[in-house]
KOLTOR-781821 format. One line per 2 residues: number of its first residue (from 1); their letters; for each residue z, y, x of C-alpha. Coordinates in Angstrom, 2 decimals, padded with zeros to 5 digits. Layout:
% residues N
NUM> A> Z:Y:X  ... .
END
This chain:
% residues 374
1> MD> -021.07:149.66:080.10  -024.00:147.37:079.33 .
3> LD> -023.79:143.88:077.89  -023.89:142.20:081.32 .
5> DL> -020.92:144.27:082.46  -019.01:143.40:079.29 .
7> DL> -019.78:139.73:079.85  -018.28:139.86:083.34 .
9> VT> -015.12:141.52:082.04  -014.48:139.06:079.22 .
11> KP> -015.28:135.90:081.18  -012.36:134.92:083.41 .
13> QL> -013.04:134.25:087.06  -011.96:130.77:088.13 .
15> LA> -010.25:130.87:091.54  -009.28:127.69:093.37 .
17> FL> -006.37:127.49:095.81  -007.57:126.35:099.23 .
19> LP> -005.27:124.68:101.75  -006.18:125.48:105.39 .
21> QF> -004.31:122.53:106.95  -007.45:120.63:107.86 .
23> HR> -007.53:121.51:111.54  -005.22:120.83:114.45 .
25> IP> -002.52:123.27:115.50  000.00:122.82:118.33 .
27> EN> 002.96:123.00:115.95  001.73:120.06:113.86 .
29> DH> 000.96:118.07:117.00  004.58:118.60:118.04 .
31> WW> 006.20:118.00:114.64  004.05:115.18:113.27 .
33> GE> 002.18:113.66:116.20  -000.92:114.26:118.26 .
35> GF> -003.97:115.11:116.17  -002.17:115.60:112.86 .
37> TE> -004.03:117.31:110.02  -003.84:116.91:106.25 .
39> WT> -006.27:114.04:106.60  -003.62:112.02:108.47 .
41> NV> -001.57:111.44:105.32  -004.66:111.05:103.15 .
43> RK> -006.05:108.26:105.34  -002.80:106.25:105.49 .
45> AR> -002.14:106.28:101.72  -002.08:102.90:099.96 .
47> SS> -002.27:101.74:096.36  001.23:100.85:095.12 .
49> FR> 000.64:099.58:091.59  -002.24:098.45:089.40 .
51> GH> -004.61:101.33:088.79  -003.09:103.51:091.49 .
53> RQ> -006.07:105.48:092.82  -005.19:105.48:096.51 .
55> PR> -006.37:106.06:099.12  -008.60:108.96:098.11 .
57> VP> -011.74:108.97:100.24  -013.97:112.05:100.52 .
59> LD> -017.59:111.53:099.53  -019.66:110.23:102.45 .
61> GR> -016.49:110.05:104.54  -016.45:113.82:105.02 .
63> YY> -013.11:114.19:106.81  -014.00:117.69:107.88 .
65> DL> -012.50:120.17:110.32  -011.99:123.46:108.49 .
67> LD> -012.76:125.44:111.65  -016.34:124.18:111.39 .
69> SD> -018.49:126.99:109.99  -020.80:124.46:108.32 .
71> TQ> -017.81:123.10:106.40  -016.78:126.59:105.26 .
73> DW> -020.33:127.28:104.09  -020.57:123.90:102.34 .
75> QA> -017.32:124.53:100.45  -018.47:127.94:099.25 .
77> EL> -021.94:126.77:098.24  -020.53:123.81:096.33 .
79> AK> -017.94:125.94:094.54  -020.42:128.66:093.64 .
81> AH> -022.96:126.15:092.36  -020.38:124.74:089.93 .
83> GL> -019.09:127.96:088.44  -016.10:128.90:090.56 .
85> GG> -015.64:132.59:091.24  -013.75:132.42:094.53 .
87> FC> -011.13:130.81:096.74  -007.49:131.74:097.09 .
89> YY> -006.50:130.77:100.64  -002.89:130.00:101.44 .
91> HY> -001.50:132.40:104.03  001.50:131.60:106.24 .
93> WF> 003.57:134.36:107.84  007.04:133.90:109.32 .
95> AG> 008.37:137.32:110.42  005.28:137.88:112.55 .
97> RQ> 004.50:134.29:113.48  001.50:132.75:111.77 .
99> LL> 000.38:129.20:111.11  -003.01:127.88:109.96 .
101> ER> -004.56:131.35:110.10  -007.71:130.40:112.01 .
103> PV> -009.98:129.40:109.06  -009.51:132.77:107.35 .
105> DS> -009.82:134.60:110.66  -013.10:132.74:111.14 .
107> IL> -014.62:133.78:107.81  -013.58:137.38:108.49 .
109> RR> -015.05:137.37:111.99  -018.42:135.86:111.10 .
111> RA> -018.65:137.59:107.67  -019.63:134.33:106.01 .
113> PD> -019.77:132.50:103.68  -020.77:135.02:101.03 .
115> FP> -018.12:134.00:098.52  -015.19:136.00:097.09 .
117> FC> -011.65:135.22:098.25  -008.07:136.40:098.18 .
119> LA> -004.80:135.33:099.81  -001.62:133.69:098.51 .
121> WA> 001.40:134.08:100.78  003.08:130.65:100.81 .
123> NE> 006.42:132.15:101.84  008.56:129.06:102.07 .
125> PW> 010.13:127.33:105.05  008.29:124.36:106.48 .
127> TR> 010.40:121.23:106.25  009.99:117.52:106.81 .
129> TW> 010.30:116.93:103.08  007.24:119.07:102.21 .
131> DG> 009.08:120.66:099.26  010.10:124.05:100.55 .
133> GD> 013.76:123.03:100.62  016.21:123.62:103.43 .
135> RD> 016.47:120.06:104.78  015.33:119.55:108.37 .
137> VL> 013.67:122.95:108.66  010.75:123.06:111.09 .
139> MP> 009.82:126.71:110.60  012.37:128.96:108.85 .
141> QA> 011.25:131.84:106.69  012.58:135.35:107.31 .
143> YG> 011.44:138.75:106.04  012.87:141.29:108.48 .
145> GK> 012.70:145.02:107.85  010.19:147.83:107.58 .
147> GD> 008.61:147.18:110.97  007.98:143.55:110.03 .
149> WE> 006.53:144.53:106.66  004.19:147.04:108.26 .
151> AH> 003.00:144.48:110.80  002.37:141.98:108.02 .
153> FR> 000.42:144.52:105.98  -001.75:145.47:108.97 .
155> YL> -002.74:141.85:109.33  -003.49:141.51:105.61 .
157> EK> -005.45:144.77:105.68  -008.12:143.13:107.83 .
159> AF> -008.81:140.78:104.92  -008.39:143.48:102.26 .
161> RD> -011.16:145.54:103.88  -013.65:142.69:103.74 .
163> PR> -016.24:143.38:100.99  -015.77:139.82:099.69 .
165> YI> -012.05:140.33:099.09  -011.13:140.18:095.39 .
167> QV> -009.80:143.42:093.90  -008.61:144.68:090.54 .
169> DG> -009.45:148.34:089.91  -009.66:149.05:093.61 .
171> CP> -006.45:147.16:094.42  -006.64:144.03:096.63 .
173> VV> -005.16:140.96:094.95  -002.33:139.23:096.82 .
175> LI> -000.21:136.38:095.48  003.36:135.55:096.53 .
177> YR> 004.49:131.96:096.07  008.27:132.49:096.05 .
179> SA> 008.81:136.17:095.46  012.34:135.56:094.12 .
181> SI> 013.32:134.37:097.61  012.65:137.85:099.02 .
183> AE> 015.81:139.87:098.42  014.12:142.97:099.83 .
185> CE> 010.98:142.46:097.75  011.12:145.86:096.06 .
187> DM> 011.38:147.75:099.34  008.76:145.53:100.96 .
189> LD> 006.25:146.02:098.14  006.89:149.77:098.09 .
191> CW> 006.07:149.77:101.79  002.91:147.74:101.26 .
193> RN> 001.69:149.81:098.34  002.22:153.06:100.23 .
195> LA> 000.33:151.67:103.21  -002.47:150.49:100.92 .
197> VQ> -002.90:153.97:099.46  -002.81:155.51:102.93 .
199> SG> -005.54:153.05:103.92  -007.81:154.20:101.10 .
201> FA> -007.11:151.57:098.44  -005.97:152.44:094.94 .
203> GL> -002.89:150.29:095.57  -002.18:146.56:095.52 .
205> HV> -002.44:144.03:092.72  000.59:141.82:093.42 .
207> VS> 000.87:138.50:091.57  004.10:136.48:091.49 .
209> ML> 003.51:132.75:091.16  005.37:130.75:088.49 .
211> TV> 006.17:127.48:090.24  008.84:124.79:090.35 .
213> FG> 011.16:127.50:091.71  011.11:129.44:088.44 .
215> RD> 010.38:133.03:087.51  011.15:136.15:089.50 .
217> VR> 012.78:138.26:086.78  012.03:141.54:088.58 .
219> SH> 008.87:141.94:086.52  008.57:145.65:087.34 .
221> LF> 007.64:144.69:090.90  004.51:142.78:089.96 .
223> DA> 001.19:143.50:088.35  000.93:139.98:086.95 .
225> YT> 002.28:136.45:087.08  000.19:133.32:087.49 .
227> EF> 001.08:129.93:086.05  000.95:127.45:088.93 .
229> EP> 000.09:124.07:087.46  001.18:121.42:086.81 .
231> FY> 004.67:122.74:087.57  004.71:125.68:085.18 .
233> TL> 003.98:123.32:082.30  006.47:120.72:083.56 .
235> AH> 009.15:123.39:083.34  008.10:124.40:079.82 .
237> LP> 007.53:121.10:078.04  008.61:121.16:074.40 .
239> VH> 011.60:119.04:073.42  009.60:116.19:071.88 .
241> LR> 007.56:115.74:075.07  010.68:115.89:077.24 .
243> IH> 012.18:113.08:075.18  008.96:111.07:075.32 .
245> EK> 008.74:111.44:079.10  012.38:110.49:079.55 .
247> LA> 011.90:107.30:077.54  008.62:106.39:079.22 .
249> NG> 009.97:106.91:082.72  013.23:105.14:081.91 .
251> AN> 011.41:102.03:080.74  009.11:102.14:083.73 .
253> RL> 011.99:102.42:086.20  013.56:099.31:084.67 .
255> CW> 010.32:097.46:085.35  010.42:098.53:088.98 .
257> KY> 014.10:097.63:089.30  013.94:094.15:087.81 .
259> LG> 010.31:093.13:088.28  009.51:094.95:091.51 .
261> RG> 006.52:096.66:089.91  005.67:098.82:086.94 .
263> PY> 002.64:099.97:084.93  002.65:103.30:086.79 .
265> AP> 004.66:105.20:089.40  008.47:105.32:089.06 .
267> RS> 008.22:109.05:088.35  005.21:110.15:086.34 .
269> RD> 003.95:112.51:083.66  001.28:112.01:081.03 .
271> YR> -001.88:113.84:082.09  -003.34:114.17:078.60 .
273> SM> -000.16:115.67:077.17  000.04:118.10:080.07 .
275> WR> -003.47:119.36:079.46  -002.93:119.70:075.71 .
277> EI> 000.06:121.93:076.45  -001.87:124.00:078.98 .
279> AN> -004.77:124.52:076.59  -002.78:125.23:073.43 .
281> RP> 000.29:127.12:074.64  000.21:130.88:073.86 .
283> LP> -000.70:133.00:076.85  001.94:135.68:077.49 .
285> SG> 000.82:139.21:078.27  000.57:139.79:082.00 .
287> HY> 000.01:136.12:082.82  -002.96:134.58:084.59 .
289> PG> -003.20:131.00:083.33  -003.38:128.04:085.67 .
291> AF> -005.18:124.72:085.72  -004.91:121.57:087.80 .
293> VD> -007.16:118.64:088.60  -004.72:115.74:089.03 .
295> WD> -001.42:115.10:090.82  -000.32:112.30:093.13 .
297> NS> 001.69:113.36:096.18  002.58:109.81:097.24 .
299> PR> 000.55:110.21:100.48  003.21:112.74:101.55 .
301> RR> 006.31:110.95:100.25  007.86:107.63:099.36 .
303> LD> 006.61:106.37:096.02  010.04:106.65:094.35 .
305> TS> 010.25:110.36:095.17  006.61:111.13:094.34 .
307> LV> 005.17:112.54:091.16  002.06:110.71:089.96 .
309> MR> 000.11:111.55:086.80  -000.59:108.67:084.44 .
311> NV> -003.48:108.40:081.98  -005.63:110.67:084.14 .
313> DL> -008.83:111.19:082.24  -011.87:113.30:083.09 .
315> AA> -012.55:113.96:079.40  -009.02:115.32:079.00 .
317> FR> -009.64:117.65:081.94  -012.91:118.90:080.48 .
319> TG> -011.51:119.37:076.98  -008.32:120.98:078.23 .
321> LS> -010.12:123.33:080.60  -012.51:124.32:077.83 .
323> GL> -009.59:125.25:075.59  -007.85:127.11:078.40 .
325> YE> -011.01:128.98:079.32  -011.61:130.12:075.76 .
327> KA> -007.97:131.16:075.40  -008.22:133.21:078.58 .
329> RR> -011.54:134.68:077.49  -010.14:135.80:074.13 .
331> AE> -007.25:137.44:075.92  -009.72:139.13:078.34 .
333> TR> -007.79:137.62:081.25  -009.40:138.33:084.60 .
335> FI> -008.49:135.12:086.42  -007.65:131.46:086.04 .
337> FI> -006.08:129.90:089.13  -006.82:126.22:089.62 .
339> NA> -004.76:123.85:091.75  -006.72:123.07:093.85 .
341> WN> -009.91:122.97:095.86  -008.69:120.56:098.54 .
343> EW> -005.08:119.41:098.14  -006.06:115.84:099.00 .
345> AE> -002.56:114.65:099.92  -001.30:115.85:096.53 .
347> GT> -004.19:114.29:094.65  -005.36:117.59:093.17 .
349> YL> -008.75:118.52:094.57  -012.21:119.50:093.35 .
351> EP> -014.07:118.38:096.44  -016.12:115.25:095.73 .
353> DE> -014.70:111.82:096.54  -016.16:108.32:096.76 .
355> DL> -014.76:107.32:093.39  -015.77:110.20:091.10 .
357> GT> -018.23:112.24:093.14  -018.56:115.76:091.75 .
359> AY> -017.34:114.82:088.26  -014.57:117.44:088.11 .
361> LD> -016.86:120.13:089.46  -019.50:119.14:086.91 .
363> AI> -016.89:119.49:084.18  -016.09:123.01:085.35 .
365> KS> -019.77:123.92:085.39  -020.17:122.65:081.85 .
367> VV> -017.24:124.83:080.72  -018.07:128.00:082.62 .
369> GR> -021.72:127.69:081.65  -023.17:129.38:084.71 .
371> TG> -022.53:129.69:088.43  -020.05:132.22:089.70 .
373> GE> -022.75:133.91:091.73  -025.09:134.69:088.83 .
END
């Protein structure tokens, strides 16, 4: 192994989650109204308190359609130029029925853009509350039996065989958002791994995501876990920060109750503290660390049920990401998963906006030190 090969091994690859809900589908037209896409909520957002950075407007008013090949190419070129190593597209599969599959199908069909990618199965029911709960279910999630698992694998295999698809030691990487919800997960993954070997792969590299829903304790089923931020850190705040957040939010809620306004959202977390925790917390063996840009999901919810970061600061992002990157590099971790490339309605996106331009992407480039394609 020469020095360049060693460099590639020890430098983690930064992968950004990419939401495909930026094109029309019949189901969304039916559930949410004619012409609905993610941009619908982004456009209607309004500022609710002093300093509330809403609505978020894409740079040059680029309210794109993700089925547009020029948009797909633009995303990849922009990401590559700023040091990202690939995209992790959300994949939706409901016992054989798919949603939002057309952008990935498009990049497979036209074999462009030339940018690495993998898939994360967002295996939660679709609801009107956008939280994966069971209230007012629009599309239930079911897992079926062996025939369903085989059909699902055969669809995934089309992506796995693409030369751009991200692998670890000959094993395609696939993430599962709520693996603990799959009672038959062991049998399903045995089926998938056997099919992968039969198809000429060394196996599968299955990653369970650590989210608001907690940890799947069946660690023997997975090759790794990834820390999905900011929710992994929210669930692991040390006691002193929990107390501080409780006091800060309690005082703020009193302001809203008696004054009709507050210094920040009724439910918030301190951005700088979050990033210090992410950067400084020990990295457990078998974990891929996570990062996040910002968080404000008020475009999707009422303000009193939203989570909005306070004290959001680009310098804190840059410093925190630098610490996280070096921690991951010392641990020779292959990947860092960042939330997200384009979660505009949750306020966590790397795509440039009218307010900050490419500032977050520039921060990543300054940390990574070179483009992902070099």
